[in-house]
N, C-alpha and C positions, 0 to 999 in steps of 0.2 A: 464393338468399334475397332477398326484396324488401327495399328500403331501409327501409321502414316496419317490417318484421319485425325487422331488425337493431337498429334503435333501441329497439324494444320489448324485445327480449332483453337489451340492455345495461342498460336500466332495471331489469329483473327481476334481473339479476346484482348490481346495486348493492343491490337489495332484500334479496337473500340474504346479502350480505356485512355488511349492517347488522343482521341478526337477532341479538338479544341472548343467546339461550340455545338449547339443543339442541331443545327442544320447539317453539319458535317457528320455528326454522330448518327443521325437518322439515315443519311445516305449510306454510310459505312455498314450500318446494321442491315439495311435492306440487301446490300450486295452480299454480305456474309451469310445471311439466313437462306438465301437462294441456293448456296452451295451445300448447306447442311440444314435443311428445313426441320429436322427432328431434334436438333441440338438444344437441350435445355440450358446448357452452360452458356451458350451465346446469348440467350434471352436473359439469363440472370445477370450477365456482365452488362448488357444493355441497360437493364433496370438500375444497376448499381451506378453506372455512369450518369444516368438521368438524375439520380439523387444528388450526386456531387455537383451537377450543373443547376441544382435548385429547381428542377422540373418535377415537382412532387406529384401533381395530378397524373402526368404521363407515366411516372414511375409506379404509381399505385395500380394503374391498369396493367402494366407489365408484370408486377408482382402477383396479381390475381391470375394472370395467364400462366405464369410459371408454376404456381401451386396446382392449377387445373391440369397442366401437362404432367406433373409428377403423379397426381392421383389417377389420371388416366393410365399412365404407364404401370402403376402398381396394380390397378384393376386387371390389367392384361397379364401381369407377371407378379402374382401375390407372394411368391417365394424369393423375390429379388431383394435381398437384405441391403445391398449396396445402394439402391435407389431410395429405399426407405430411410437409410442413414443420411443420405444427401438431403432429403426433405426435412428430416429432423434438424439438421444443421441450418437449413434455410429458415425454418420456424424460429430457431434459437438465435441466430446471429443477425439475420436480415429483418424479419418481421417482428421479432421480439415477442412472439407468442409462446411463452415458456410452458404453458399448460399442454399445448399440443406437442411441443418438442418432448416433454416428459413422457407423454403417452407413447410416443414412438420409441424412445430410448428404452422404456420398460419392456415393450413388446420384443425388442431386439435382444435385451438381456435374457428374457425368458427363453427365447428360441435358442440362443447360443449356449445357455446352461444345459439344454438338452443334448447339445452336440459336444459339450465339454470344451467349448472354444474359449478358454480362459484368456488367451492372448488379447482379445478385444473387449472382454467383459469389464475389466478394470477401467478401461478408457471410457466405456459407456457410463459406469458409475460416477466417474469424475465429471462427465458432462451433466449428469443428473444433479450433482452437487452444485454446479454453476447455475443451473436453472432455478433450483430451490433457493439459492442465495439471492438471486435477483428478485424472487418472490417473497423474500424476508422470512422464509420457512427454514429457520436455522436448525431445528430438530431433524428435519428430513435431509438437510444438507450434510449434517454430521453423520447421520446414519448411512448415507451414500458413500461418504469417504471411508467409513469403517468397513463397509462391504468391499470397497475397492481394495483396501489393505488385506482383507481376508484372502481374496483371490491372489494378490501379489505375493503374500506369504506362502501360499500353497505352491506357487510357481517357483519361489525362491528355495523352498525345501526340496523340490525336485531337481533343480539345476541352479546352483549359485551364480548370480549375475549382479555385478556391482550396480548396474543401471536400475535393476528392479529394487535393490535395497535403497537406492537414492529416491526412487519414486515413493516408496513407503514413507520415507522421511519427509518428502514434500507434502504428502497427504496429512501427516500428523501436524505439519506446520500450518496447513490450511484449516485444520480443526482448531488449532491454537488461535488462529486469527479470528475465527467465529466467536470463540469464548472471550477473546480479548475485547470485542466490541461492547460486551456487557460487563466487563471486569469480573468475569467468572473465574474462580480459583483453578478450574480445570485446565486453564491455559498453561499452567506451570508444567503439569505432567505431560501434556501434548508437545509443548516446545522442547522439553527434555528428551522425549522419545524421538522427535524430529532430528535433533542433534546426534542422538545415538545412532540412528540409521544413516544419516547424511551429515558427516562432520563439517561440510562446507557451510552449514547453517548456524554456525556459532554466533553470528550477529544477533540471533534471537534471544541470547542470554540477556540482552538489554531490555527486551519486552518483559521478561520475568522480573528484572530489577525494577522497572517502572511500576509494575503491579504492586510490589512490596512498598514502593515509595508512597503510593496512594494509601496503603494501610498504615503508613508511618512506621514501618518496620525497617529502620535504617540499617540494621545489621545484615539482613538478607538482601537489602538493596545494594549494599557494598559487596556482599559475597558474589552476587551474579554479575555485577559490573566489573569486578576484578577478573572473573572468568572471561568476560567479554574483552577486556584489555589484554589478558594473557594470550589470547588467540590472534591478536593484531588484526581483528576484523572490524575496525572502526573507521573505515574510509569509504567515501562515496566518490564515484567518478562522474564528472560533468564535462560536457563538450563545450568548448569555447573556440568557435571557428574550427580550425583543423586540429587544435590542441585538445588533449584529454587532461583535465585537471583533477588531481588527487586531493580531496577535501575531507577534513575531519567531520564526522557526523555530529549533528546537533545533540544527539543523545549523550555523547561523550562530553561535549562542551558543557551541557547542563549538569552532568555528573561532577565535573571538575569544580564548577561553581558551588554545587550543593556540598561537596566535601569541605570546601574552603569556609563556608559560612556555618558549618555544623561541627566545628571543633577539630577538623582533620586537615588543617592547613598544610602540614608537612607532606601528607599523602598527595594532596592536590598539586603542590609544587613539584613533587617527585614525578607524577604522571606527566605534567607539563614538560619537564626536562627530558623525559623519555621520548615524547612526541617531537620535541624540537630537534632532537638528534636524528629522527627518522626523515625519510625523503617524502615530502609532500609539497603542495602548491597553495596551502591555506594561509594567505597573508593575514587574515583576520585573527588567526590563532596567536600571533605575536601580541596583539592588543589584549587578548584574553589573558595570556600569561602575565603581561604587565599589570593588569588589574588584580589578578590573584596574588602576585608577588607583593604589590603595594599593600594589600589587605594583610598579608602575612607579616610584613615588616611592621605595620602599624600595630598589630595585635601584640607583637613581641615587645613593643615599647610600653604597653599598658600593664599596670600592676593588677593583681587579682581583684582588688577593691574597685579600681577604676573600670575593669572589665565587667564586673557585676553591675555597676551603676549604668554602664553603657547598654548592657543587655536589658536591664529593667526599664530604662528610658525608652528604648526602641520597642519593646513589647507593649508598653503603655501607649506609646504613640500609634502603634499598629492598630490596637483595639479602637482607639479614637478615630483614626482614619477609616477603618473598616465600617464603623457605624455611619460616619459622614458619607462615605461612598455609597452605601446601601440606600440611604435616604435620598441622595442626589440622583441615583439611577432609577429610583421609583418615580421621580418627577420627570426625568429625561432618560427613558430606557434605551434610546438610540445612541447614547454617548459611547457605550462600549461595543458598538457594532460597526461592521464595515461590510459592504456588499462584495468586496474583492477577496476571495479565499486564497490562501497560500497553496502551493502545489502539493505539499505533504503535511500530514497531521502528526504532531509529536506524540500526543497521548490524549485519550478522551477526557482525562482529568483537566487538561488545559484547553484554552480557547485559541490555540495556535493555528487552527484552520481558518481563522479570520484575520485579515490584516489589521494592524493598529490604526485606528482612525486618528485624525488630527486632534479631536477633543480628548481622546483617551491618552494620546501622547503627552499632551499638556498636563493632564492629571498625574501621569507617571513621573514626569520630571519633578513636579512639586513633591510627590511622595518620596522620590529618591533623596531630595534635599532634606526633608523632614526626618527620614529614617536613616540618615547618614550613609547613603549609597549602599544600603543592605539589599542586594539583589534577591535574596531568598524571601525576605519579608514582602518586598514589592511584588515578587512573583506570586506569593500566596494571596496578596491583596487583590491583584487584577486577574488571577487565574491564567497567567501566562507562564510558559516555561522560563527558567532563569536565563537560558541562552537567548531567547527572543527579547527579553528585557535588556540584556547586555547589548545585543546587536543593534537594537533600535535607539537605545539611549546612551550607552557608555562607550561605544566604539569610537566616537569622535572626540572623547575627552583625552587630554594628554596623560 
Protein backbone atom coordinates (compact mmCIF):
# COMPACT_ATOMS: atom_id res chain seq x y z
CA UNK A 1 0.00 0.00 0.00
CA UNK A 2 1.32 3.43 -0.89
CA UNK A 3 1.99 5.92 1.86
CA UNK A 4 -0.54 8.31 0.31
CA UNK A 5 -3.20 5.56 0.26
CA UNK A 6 -2.54 4.71 3.92
CA UNK A 7 -3.03 8.30 4.99
CA UNK A 8 -6.18 8.54 2.90
CA UNK A 9 -7.60 5.36 4.47
CA UNK A 10 -6.83 6.66 7.97
CA UNK A 11 -8.82 9.81 7.20
CA UNK A 12 -11.72 7.73 5.91
CA UNK A 13 -11.60 5.61 9.09
CA UNK A 14 -11.91 8.76 11.20
CA UNK A 15 -14.76 9.80 8.91
CA UNK A 16 -16.61 6.53 9.64
CA UNK A 17 -16.04 6.74 13.40
CA UNK A 18 -17.51 10.26 13.46
CA UNK A 19 -20.73 9.19 11.67
CA UNK A 20 -23.61 10.20 13.94
CA UNK A 21 -26.23 7.61 13.01
CA UNK A 22 -26.64 4.31 11.20
CA UNK A 23 -27.92 5.83 7.96
CA UNK A 24 -25.03 8.29 7.70
CA UNK A 25 -22.52 5.56 8.62
CA UNK A 26 -23.82 3.23 5.93
CA UNK A 27 -23.63 5.96 3.26
CA UNK A 28 -20.11 6.98 4.34
CA UNK A 29 -18.92 3.38 4.31
CA UNK A 30 -20.29 2.72 0.83
CA UNK A 31 -18.51 5.82 -0.46
CA UNK A 32 -15.25 4.87 1.27
CA UNK A 33 -15.16 1.22 0.21
CA UNK A 34 -15.62 2.21 -3.45
CA UNK A 35 -12.31 4.04 -3.29
CA UNK A 36 -10.46 1.18 -1.54
CA UNK A 37 -12.47 -2.04 -2.12
CA UNK A 38 -9.69 -4.30 -0.70
CA UNK A 39 -9.18 -2.37 2.55
CA UNK A 40 -9.83 -4.62 5.54
CA UNK A 41 -9.21 -1.73 7.92
CA UNK A 42 -12.16 0.23 6.53
CA UNK A 43 -14.41 -2.77 7.03
CA UNK A 44 -13.08 -3.28 10.57
CA UNK A 45 -13.77 0.35 11.42
CA UNK A 46 -17.26 0.06 9.96
CA UNK A 47 -17.97 -2.97 12.17
CA UNK A 48 -16.61 -1.19 15.26
CA UNK A 49 -18.84 1.83 14.68
CA UNK A 50 -21.86 -0.44 14.16
CA UNK A 51 -21.21 -1.94 17.60
CA UNK A 52 -21.08 1.49 19.26
CA UNK A 53 -24.37 2.35 17.54
CA UNK A 54 -25.88 -0.86 19.05
CA UNK A 55 -26.38 -2.45 15.61
CA UNK A 56 -25.20 -5.87 16.75
CA UNK A 57 -26.74 -8.05 13.97
CA UNK A 58 -25.19 -5.84 11.26
CA UNK A 59 -21.87 -5.73 13.15
CA UNK A 60 -21.79 -9.54 13.40
CA UNK A 61 -22.16 -9.86 9.61
CA UNK A 62 -19.28 -7.41 9.07
CA UNK A 63 -17.08 -9.23 11.62
CA UNK A 64 -17.53 -12.51 9.75
CA UNK A 65 -16.67 -10.76 6.47
CA UNK A 66 -13.52 -9.26 8.01
CA UNK A 67 -12.30 -12.67 9.22
CA UNK A 68 -13.08 -14.16 5.81
CA UNK A 69 -11.08 -11.38 4.11
CA UNK A 70 -8.12 -11.98 6.42
CA UNK A 71 -8.15 -15.74 5.83
CA UNK A 72 -8.40 -15.24 2.06
CA UNK A 73 -5.42 -12.87 2.10
CA UNK A 74 -3.40 -15.33 4.23
CA UNK A 75 -4.22 -18.20 1.83
CA UNK A 76 -2.77 -16.11 -1.01
CA UNK A 77 0.20 -14.86 1.06
CA UNK A 78 1.01 -17.55 3.68
CA UNK A 79 4.30 -15.85 4.65
CA UNK A 80 2.71 -12.48 5.41
CA UNK A 81 3.33 -12.27 9.18
CA UNK A 82 1.92 -8.76 9.41
CA UNK A 83 -1.56 -9.73 8.22
CA UNK A 84 -1.51 -12.80 10.51
CA UNK A 85 -0.66 -10.56 13.44
CA UNK A 86 -3.54 -8.23 12.50
CA UNK A 87 -5.92 -11.20 12.46
CA UNK A 88 -4.64 -12.36 15.87
CA UNK A 89 -5.29 -8.87 17.28
CA UNK A 90 -8.77 -8.94 15.74
CA UNK A 91 -9.55 -12.30 17.37
CA UNK A 92 -8.04 -11.04 20.64
CA UNK A 93 -9.54 -7.57 21.02
CA UNK A 94 -12.68 -7.50 18.87
CA UNK A 95 -14.10 -11.03 18.69
CA UNK A 96 -12.67 -12.13 22.08
CA UNK A 97 -11.84 -15.54 20.62
CA UNK A 98 -8.73 -16.01 22.73
CA UNK A 99 -8.03 -19.62 21.66
CA UNK A 100 -7.70 -18.63 18.00
CA UNK A 101 -5.60 -15.59 18.91
CA UNK A 102 -3.28 -17.83 20.96
CA UNK A 103 -2.90 -20.23 18.03
CA UNK A 104 -1.72 -17.42 15.72
CA UNK A 105 0.53 -15.77 18.33
CA UNK A 106 2.26 -19.13 18.92
CA UNK A 107 2.83 -19.69 15.18
CA UNK A 108 4.35 -16.21 14.85
CA UNK A 109 6.62 -16.82 17.86
CA UNK A 110 7.85 -20.08 16.34
CA UNK A 111 8.54 -18.41 12.99
CA UNK A 112 10.35 -15.42 14.49
CA UNK A 113 12.47 -17.64 16.73
CA UNK A 114 13.84 -19.21 13.57
CA UNK A 115 14.83 -15.78 12.29
CA UNK A 116 16.09 -14.63 15.75
CA UNK A 117 13.65 -11.72 15.55
CA UNK A 118 13.78 -11.09 19.30
CA UNK A 119 12.56 -7.52 18.97
CA UNK A 120 8.97 -8.71 18.43
CA UNK A 121 8.94 -12.07 20.22
CA UNK A 122 8.74 -10.60 23.73
CA UNK A 123 5.68 -8.58 22.66
CA UNK A 124 3.99 -11.72 21.30
CA UNK A 125 4.63 -13.52 24.60
CA UNK A 126 3.03 -10.57 26.38
CA UNK A 127 -0.03 -10.87 24.12
CA UNK A 128 -0.18 -14.59 24.94
CA UNK A 129 -0.20 -13.77 28.65
CA UNK A 130 -3.19 -11.44 28.17
CA UNK A 131 -5.16 -14.12 26.32
CA UNK A 132 -4.36 -16.80 28.90
CA UNK A 133 -5.36 -14.40 31.68
CA UNK A 134 -8.78 -13.88 30.11
CA UNK A 135 -9.16 -17.66 29.93
CA UNK A 136 -8.20 -17.91 33.65
CA UNK A 137 -5.22 -20.07 32.68
CA UNK A 138 -2.85 -18.49 35.19
CA UNK A 139 -0.13 -21.11 34.82
CA UNK A 140 0.24 -20.48 31.08
CA UNK A 141 -0.03 -16.72 31.58
CA UNK A 142 2.91 -16.79 34.02
CA UNK A 143 4.91 -19.05 31.71
CA UNK A 144 4.38 -16.58 28.82
CA UNK A 145 5.57 -13.63 30.91
CA UNK A 146 8.65 -15.57 32.03
CA UNK A 147 9.46 -16.40 28.39
CA UNK A 148 9.06 -12.73 27.52
CA UNK A 149 11.56 -11.85 30.26
CA UNK A 150 14.07 -14.43 28.97
CA UNK A 151 14.02 -12.73 25.56
CA UNK A 152 14.21 -9.24 27.09
CA UNK A 153 17.16 -10.28 29.30
CA UNK A 154 19.05 -11.59 26.24
CA UNK A 155 18.44 -8.29 24.47
CA UNK A 156 19.49 -6.36 27.58
CA UNK A 157 22.75 -8.31 27.84
CA UNK A 158 23.59 -7.52 24.23
CA UNK A 159 22.75 -3.83 24.45
CA UNK A 160 21.80 -2.05 27.69
CA UNK A 161 18.56 -0.13 27.32
CA UNK A 162 16.60 1.38 30.20
CA UNK A 163 13.29 0.77 28.42
CA UNK A 164 14.05 -2.96 28.12
CA UNK A 165 14.91 -3.08 31.83
CA UNK A 166 11.63 -1.36 32.70
CA UNK A 167 9.70 -3.85 30.55
CA UNK A 168 11.24 -6.73 32.50
CA UNK A 169 10.07 -5.02 35.68
CA UNK A 170 6.56 -4.59 34.23
CA UNK A 171 6.43 -8.32 33.43
CA UNK A 172 7.45 -9.25 36.98
CA UNK A 173 4.72 -6.90 38.22
CA UNK A 174 2.15 -8.71 36.04
CA UNK A 175 3.30 -12.07 37.43
CA UNK A 176 2.92 -10.61 40.93
CA UNK A 177 -0.64 -9.54 40.08
CA UNK A 178 -1.55 -13.11 39.06
CA UNK A 179 -0.13 -14.59 42.27
CA UNK A 180 -1.87 -11.83 44.26
CA UNK A 181 -5.30 -12.99 43.05
CA UNK A 182 -4.88 -16.23 45.00
CA UNK A 183 -2.80 -14.72 47.83
CA UNK A 184 0.16 -16.86 46.76
CA UNK A 185 3.43 -16.03 48.57
CA UNK A 186 5.25 -15.93 45.20
CA UNK A 187 3.82 -12.44 44.77
CA UNK A 188 6.51 -11.17 47.20
CA UNK A 189 9.49 -12.25 45.12
CA UNK A 190 7.95 -11.03 41.86
CA UNK A 191 6.94 -7.60 43.17
CA UNK A 192 10.44 -7.15 44.63
CA UNK A 193 12.01 -8.06 41.28
CA UNK A 194 9.64 -5.68 39.49
CA UNK A 195 10.86 -2.83 41.73
CA UNK A 196 14.50 -3.91 41.26
CA UNK A 197 14.20 -3.62 37.46
CA UNK A 198 11.81 -0.67 37.40
CA UNK A 199 12.20 1.66 40.42
CA UNK A 200 9.05 3.58 39.43
CA UNK A 201 7.00 0.59 40.68
CA UNK A 202 7.67 1.17 44.39
CA UNK A 203 3.94 1.57 45.03
CA UNK A 204 3.72 -2.25 44.94
CA UNK A 205 5.49 -2.46 48.30
CA UNK A 206 1.95 -1.89 49.58
CA UNK A 207 0.72 -5.12 47.94
CA UNK A 208 3.45 -7.06 49.75
CA UNK A 209 2.46 -5.35 52.97
CA UNK A 210 -1.21 -6.24 52.46
CA UNK A 211 -0.25 -9.88 51.92
CA UNK A 212 1.54 -9.94 55.30
CA UNK A 213 -1.46 -8.27 56.92
CA UNK A 214 -3.63 -11.19 55.79
CA UNK A 215 -1.11 -13.52 57.49
CA UNK A 216 -1.32 -11.37 60.65
CA UNK A 217 2.41 -10.70 60.29
CA UNK A 218 2.29 -7.10 61.49
CA UNK A 219 6.08 -6.70 61.59
CA UNK A 220 6.50 -7.37 57.86
CA UNK A 221 3.31 -5.42 57.15
CA UNK A 222 4.99 -2.38 58.74
CA UNK A 223 8.33 -3.09 57.03
CA UNK A 224 6.93 -2.93 53.50
CA UNK A 225 4.56 -0.07 54.17
CA UNK A 226 7.45 1.96 55.55
CA UNK A 227 9.31 1.32 52.28
CA UNK A 228 6.15 2.40 50.45
CA UNK A 229 6.06 5.64 52.48
CA UNK A 230 9.81 6.31 52.14
CA UNK A 231 9.45 6.44 48.36
CA UNK A 232 6.59 8.98 48.53
CA UNK A 233 4.64 6.83 46.06
CA UNK A 234 1.32 6.97 47.88
CA UNK A 235 -0.64 9.40 45.74
CA UNK A 236 -3.32 8.83 43.12
CA UNK A 237 -4.33 11.41 40.53
CA UNK A 238 -8.00 12.05 39.77
CA UNK A 239 -9.49 14.32 37.15
CA UNK A 240 -12.06 16.76 38.44
CA UNK A 241 -13.21 18.85 35.51
CA UNK A 242 -10.05 20.49 34.22
CA UNK A 243 -8.24 20.00 37.52
CA UNK A 244 -5.95 17.14 38.48
CA UNK A 245 -6.38 16.26 42.14
CA UNK A 246 -3.58 14.63 44.16
CA UNK A 247 -5.24 12.17 46.56
CA UNK A 248 -3.75 9.93 49.26
CA UNK A 249 -4.23 6.23 48.38
CA UNK A 250 -6.69 4.17 50.38
CA UNK A 251 -3.85 1.71 51.10
CA UNK A 252 -1.98 4.32 53.11
CA UNK A 253 -5.13 5.57 54.86
CA UNK A 254 -5.92 2.03 56.03
CA UNK A 255 -2.30 1.58 57.14
CA UNK A 256 -2.46 4.73 59.26
CA UNK A 257 -5.64 3.48 60.94
CA UNK A 258 -4.14 -0.01 61.45
CA UNK A 259 -1.07 1.47 63.15
CA UNK A 260 -3.23 3.60 65.39
CA UNK A 261 -5.36 0.70 66.64
CA UNK A 262 -2.49 -1.78 67.01
CA UNK A 263 -0.40 0.11 69.56
CA UNK A 264 1.63 2.31 67.19
CA UNK A 265 -0.25 5.59 67.68
CA UNK A 266 2.93 7.70 67.68
CA UNK A 267 3.98 6.32 64.28
CA UNK A 268 0.48 6.83 62.92
CA UNK A 269 0.41 10.47 64.04
CA UNK A 270 3.97 10.98 62.72
CA UNK A 271 2.99 9.77 59.22
CA UNK A 272 -0.07 12.01 59.29
CA UNK A 273 2.08 15.03 60.14
CA UNK A 274 4.46 14.23 57.27
CA UNK A 275 1.59 14.01 54.78
CA UNK A 276 -0.10 17.15 56.05
CA UNK A 277 3.12 19.07 55.33
CA UNK A 278 3.21 17.74 51.75
CA UNK A 279 1.27 19.22 48.85
CA UNK A 280 -1.96 17.38 48.04
CA UNK A 281 -5.70 17.99 47.49
CA UNK A 282 -7.12 15.31 49.81
CA UNK A 283 -9.58 17.20 52.05
CA UNK A 284 -10.70 13.89 53.57
CA UNK A 285 -7.24 13.37 55.05
CA UNK A 286 -7.77 16.16 57.58
CA UNK A 287 -10.75 14.25 58.98
CA UNK A 288 -8.69 11.07 59.14
CA UNK A 289 -5.90 12.85 61.02
CA UNK A 290 -8.45 14.31 63.42
CA UNK A 291 -9.83 10.81 64.16
CA UNK A 292 -6.35 9.34 64.69
CA UNK A 293 -5.24 12.23 66.88
CA UNK A 294 -8.38 11.99 69.07
CA UNK A 295 -7.76 8.25 69.57
CA UNK A 296 -4.11 8.98 70.43
CA UNK A 297 -5.08 11.64 73.01
CA UNK A 298 -7.77 9.36 74.53
CA UNK A 299 -5.31 6.49 74.92
CA UNK A 300 -2.77 8.78 76.58
CA UNK A 301 -5.33 9.53 79.31
CA UNK A 302 -6.04 5.88 80.12
CA UNK A 303 -4.01 4.04 82.74
CA UNK A 304 -2.60 0.57 81.94
CA UNK A 305 -5.37 -1.06 83.99
CA UNK A 306 -8.09 0.97 82.27
CA UNK A 307 -6.55 0.18 78.87
CA UNK A 308 -6.54 -3.57 79.59
CA UNK A 309 -10.18 -3.42 80.66
CA UNK A 310 -11.08 -1.49 77.51
CA UNK A 311 -9.33 -4.03 75.26
CA UNK A 312 -10.88 -7.00 77.08
CA UNK A 313 -14.34 -5.44 76.82
CA UNK A 314 -14.03 -4.76 73.11
CA UNK A 315 -12.65 -8.24 72.32
CA UNK A 316 -15.50 -9.83 74.25
CA UNK A 317 -18.06 -7.63 72.53
CA UNK A 318 -16.45 -8.38 69.13
CA UNK A 319 -16.89 -12.16 69.60
CA UNK A 320 -20.49 -11.63 70.64
CA UNK A 321 -21.25 -9.39 67.64
CA UNK A 322 -19.45 -11.72 65.24
CA UNK A 323 -21.63 -14.64 66.34
CA UNK A 324 -24.80 -12.54 66.05
CA UNK A 325 -23.79 -11.24 62.63
CA UNK A 326 -23.11 -14.74 61.27
CA UNK A 327 -26.51 -15.94 62.51
CA UNK A 328 -28.21 -12.85 61.08
CA UNK A 329 -26.55 -13.25 57.67
CA UNK A 330 -27.49 -16.92 57.44
CA UNK A 331 -31.15 -15.80 57.66
CA UNK A 332 -30.73 -12.70 55.45
CA UNK A 333 -27.67 -13.32 53.23
CA UNK A 334 -28.36 -10.24 51.06
CA UNK A 335 -27.82 -7.82 53.98
CA UNK A 336 -24.07 -7.52 53.33
CA UNK A 337 -24.35 -7.37 49.55
CA UNK A 338 -24.81 -4.58 47.05
CA UNK A 339 -25.12 -4.77 43.25
CA UNK A 340 -23.01 -1.66 42.77
CA UNK A 341 -19.24 -2.35 42.75
CA UNK A 342 -16.56 0.20 43.59
CA UNK A 343 -14.14 1.18 40.82
CA UNK A 344 -11.12 -0.37 42.52
CA UNK A 345 -10.47 -3.32 44.82
CA UNK A 346 -8.43 -2.71 47.97
CA UNK A 347 -7.56 -6.32 48.70
CA UNK A 348 -9.10 -9.74 48.10
CA UNK A 349 -9.28 -10.18 51.89
CA UNK A 350 -11.82 -7.37 52.12
CA UNK A 351 -15.20 -6.92 50.42
CA UNK A 352 -14.38 -3.40 49.24
CA UNK A 353 -15.33 -4.30 45.68
CA UNK A 354 -18.98 -4.01 46.80
CA UNK A 355 -20.66 -0.82 47.91
CA UNK A 356 -21.97 -0.73 51.48
CA UNK A 357 -25.70 -1.37 51.40
CA UNK A 358 -28.14 0.60 53.55
CA UNK A 359 -28.78 -2.42 55.79
CA UNK A 360 -25.07 -3.05 56.27
CA UNK A 361 -24.42 0.62 57.05
CA UNK A 362 -27.00 0.49 59.86
CA UNK A 363 -25.32 -2.61 61.31
CA UNK A 364 -21.88 -0.95 61.09
CA UNK A 365 -23.10 2.15 62.94
CA UNK A 366 -24.47 -0.05 65.76
CA UNK A 367 -21.21 -2.02 65.88
CA UNK A 368 -19.15 1.19 66.01
CA UNK A 369 -21.12 2.33 69.06
CA UNK A 370 -20.84 -1.03 70.83
CA UNK A 371 -17.12 -1.34 70.08
CA UNK A 372 -16.34 2.23 71.13
CA UNK A 373 -15.55 3.41 67.58
CA UNK A 374 -12.77 0.85 67.09
CA UNK A 375 -12.27 0.90 63.30
CA UNK A 376 -10.04 -2.19 63.22
CA UNK A 377 -12.49 -4.46 65.06
CA UNK A 378 -15.41 -3.21 62.94
CA UNK A 379 -13.24 -3.73 59.84
CA UNK A 380 -12.58 -7.37 60.87
CA UNK A 381 -16.24 -7.86 61.71
CA UNK A 382 -17.58 -6.77 58.33
CA UNK A 383 -14.52 -7.69 56.20
CA UNK A 384 -14.14 -4.11 54.99
CA UNK A 385 -10.87 -2.20 54.91
CA UNK A 386 -10.47 0.23 57.83
CA UNK A 387 -10.45 3.11 55.39
CA UNK A 388 -13.84 2.20 53.92
CA UNK A 389 -15.36 1.96 57.41
CA UNK A 390 -13.89 5.36 58.22
CA UNK A 391 -15.02 6.93 54.95
CA UNK A 392 -18.59 5.69 55.14
CA UNK A 393 -19.20 6.04 58.87
CA UNK A 394 -16.72 8.36 60.57
CA UNK A 395 -16.04 11.17 58.09
CA UNK A 396 -19.20 13.08 59.06
CA UNK A 397 -18.45 12.93 62.78
CA UNK A 398 -16.94 16.04 64.37
